[in-house]
C-alpha positions in Angstrom: 217.5 172.9 109.0 217.9 174.1 105.4 220.7 174.1 102.8 222.3 177.3 103.9 222.9 176.2 107.5 224.7 172.9 106.8 225.2 170.4 109.6 223.9 171.6 113.0 226.4 171.4 115.8 224.0 172.7 118.4 220.5 171.1 117.7 219.1 171.8 121.2 220.2 175.4 121.0 218.9 175.9 117.5 215.5 174.5 118.4 215.3 176.8 121.5 216.2 179.8 119.4 213.5 178.9 116.9 211.0 178.6 119.8 211.9 182.1 120.9 211.8 183.5 117.4 208.0 182.8 117.7 207.9 184.8 120.9 208.2 188.4 119.6 206.7 190.1 122.7 209.2 188.4 124.9 212.1 189.4 122.7 210.9 193.0 122.6 210.6 193.0 126.4 214.2 191.8 126.7 215.4 194.3 124.1 213.7 197.2 125.8 215.6 196.3 129.0 219.0 196.5 127.3 218.6 199.1 124.6 218.9 202.2 126.9 222.5 201.1 127.6 223.6 200.8 124.0 225.9 203.4 122.5 228.4 203.7 119.6 229.2 200.7 117.5 227.6 197.6 118.9 228.8 194.0 118.8 226.4 191.2 119.8 228.2 188.1 121.0 226.3 184.9 120.6 223.8 186.3 118.1 222.3 182.8 117.4 219.6 183.2 114.7 219.2 186.9 115.2 216.2 187.2 117.6 217.7 190.3 119.3 219.9 191.2 116.3 216.9 192.2 114.2 215.7 194.6 116.9 219.2 196.2 117.2 219.3 196.7 113.4 215.8 198.2 113.4 217.1 201.0 115.6 219.7 201.8 112.8 222.6 201.1 115.1 225.9 200.2 113.5 225.9 196.5 114.5 228.3 193.7 114.2 227.1 190.1 114.9 229.0 187.1 116.1 228.6 183.5 117.2 230.8 180.6 118.1 229.1 178.2 115.7 229.5 178.4 111.9 225.9 177.5 111.1 224.7 180.5 113.1 227.1 182.8 111.3 226.0 181.5 107.9 222.3 182.1 108.9 223.0 185.6 110.2 224.9 186.5 107.0 222.0 185.3 104.9 219.4 186.9 107.1 220.9 190.4 107.3 223.4 190.8 104.5 221.2 193.5 102.7 220.9 195.6 105.9 223.1 198.7 105.5 223.6 199.0 109.3 225.2 195.5 109.5 229.0 196.0 109.9 230.0 192.3 109.8 229.4 188.8 111.0 232.2 187.1 112.9 232.8 183.6 114.1 234.1 184.3 117.6 235.1 182.2 120.7 235.2 184.1 124.0 236.8 181.1 125.7 240.2 181.1 124.0 243.3 182.4 125.8 245.0 184.0 122.8 241.9 186.1 122.0 243.8 189.3 121.1 246.0 187.5 118.5 242.9 185.7 117.0 240.8 188.8 116.6 243.1 191.8 116.3 240.8 193.9 114.2 238.1 193.8 116.8 240.1 194.8 119.9 239.1 198.1 121.5 236.7 198.7 118.7 233.1 198.8 120.2 231.1 201.3 122.2 228.8 198.4 123.4 229.3 194.7 123.6 226.2 192.6 124.3 226.3 189.0 125.6 222.9 187.6 126.3 222.8 184.0 127.5 226.5 183.4 126.6 228.7 183.4 129.7 227.0 180.5 131.4 228.0 178.3 128.4 231.7 178.9 129.1 233.4 176.9 131.9 236.1 179.6 132.4 233.6 182.5 132.8 236.2 185.0 134.0 238.3 184.4 130.9 235.2 185.0 128.8 234.5 188.3 130.5 238.1 189.4 130.2 238.0 188.7 126.5 234.7 190.6 126.1 236.3 193.5 127.9 239.1 193.6 125.3 236.5 194.3 122.6 235.4 197.6 124.3 236.7 201.1 123.8 237.5 203.0 126.9 234.2 204.1 128.5 232.3 201.4 126.5 229.5 199.3 128.0 229.4 195.5 128.4 225.8 194.3 128.8 225.5 190.7 130.1 222.5 188.6 130.8 222.9 185.2 132.4 220.4 182.7 134.0 219.7 183.4 137.7 219.1 181.2 140.7 221.4 178.3 141.6 218.6 176.2 142.8 216.8 176.5 139.5 219.5 174.5 137.6 217.7 171.6 136.0 217.3 169.6 132.8 216.8 172.7 130.7 220.2 174.0 131.8 221.9 170.7 131.2 220.4 170.3 127.7 221.5 173.8 126.7 225.0 173.3 128.0 224.9 175.7 131.0 227.7 175.3 133.5 226.0 177.4 136.1 223.4 179.9 137.1 224.2 183.2 138.9 222.9 185.7 141.4 223.2 189.5 141.2 226.0 189.2 143.8 228.0 186.5 142.0 227.7 188.2 138.7 228.8 191.5 140.2 231.8 189.8 141.8 232.8 188.2 138.5 232.6 191.5 136.6 234.4 193.6 139.2 237.2 191.0 139.4 237.9 191.6 135.8 238.3 195.4 136.4 234.9 196.4 135.0 232.8 199.0 136.8 229.2 197.7 137.4 226.8 200.6 136.7 223.5 198.7 136.6 222.3 195.3 137.9 218.8 194.0 137.9 216.8 190.8 137.6 214.6 189.9 134.6 211.5 187.7 134.1 210.3 187.0 137.6 207.2 185.2 136.4 209.3 182.8 134.3 210.7 181.1 137.5 207.6 178.9 138.1 207.4 177.6 134.6 211.1 176.9 134.4 211.1 175.0 137.7 207.9 173.0 137.1 208.7 171.9 133.5 212.4 171.4 134.0 212.6 170.2 137.6 209.3 168.5 138.3 208.3 167.2 134.8 212.0 166.7 133.9 211.5 168.0 130.4 214.6 168.8 128.4 213.1 171.5 126.1 210.7 174.4 126.8 207.3 173.3 125.7 206.2 175.3 122.6 202.6 175.7 124.0 203.9 177.0 127.3 206.1 179.6 125.6 203.3 180.7 123.2 201.0 181.4 126.2 203.8 183.1 128.0 204.4 185.4 125.0 200.8 186.4 125.0 200.9 187.4 128.7 204.1 189.4 128.4 202.3 192.8 128.9 201.1 191.6 132.3 204.5 190.1 133.2 206.3 193.4 132.4 204.2 195.1 135.1 204.8 192.3 137.6 208.6 192.4 136.9 208.8 196.0 138.1 208.0 194.9 141.6 210.8 192.2 141.7 213.5 193.7 139.5 215.8 194.2 142.5 215.2 190.8 144.2 214.6 187.9 141.9 214.1 186.7 138.3 214.8 183.9 135.9 217.8 185.9 134.6 220.0 188.7 135.8 221.2 191.6 133.7 224.4 193.6 134.4 225.8 196.7 132.6 229.4 197.5 133.1 231.7 200.3 131.9 235.3 199.7 130.8 237.3 202.4 132.6 240.7 201.2 131.5 242.9 203.7 129.8 
């Protein structure tokens, strides 16, 4: 932590994000999976310390960033304030019932809303998706990534504040129940399953080991190829793309 972040309210989350900041190949892999679905003005919900944000801005997209926690918002502002494509940084809570009244300037504004590893942190996940939908223009895309595999829930999930893990079927059901049209669903990071299970369930670790993630990052080119074989069946995460058809 440094002077510009102040007091950390999410130390485990911050440490995890810093670990992934040192895994650029992994971040690029994830970005490459979601970028084809981005259009118009983009809002990233749960931007953290900007591991994906920087890649969005590198594409010269008009990007707004947001996070629930003030220390992340301060960090994002400091990190990207000079980028001409940054449209704003917002402190945002997807779990509140009076969402439209709290953020009136952001309603129906975006062509794309991205929420990576966000919804699993919110107990009322349907409310969170409803609120994310309100941010979209008609025809806009909501891109969601959540952890997959109910049986993989372990110490890592508990330490990070996850309420649940999903399958392609349960995520599709959640999204369609909110009136969104699912246009794409696929799994991501099949090879990560073993490491997550062994370190979190067998060794009972609470944080991803830095050495393990460093090695994994080096092997991402191989894992990208393997993932193509399993993208429809299994992965450590599941990605959904939906379109807001509301008029």
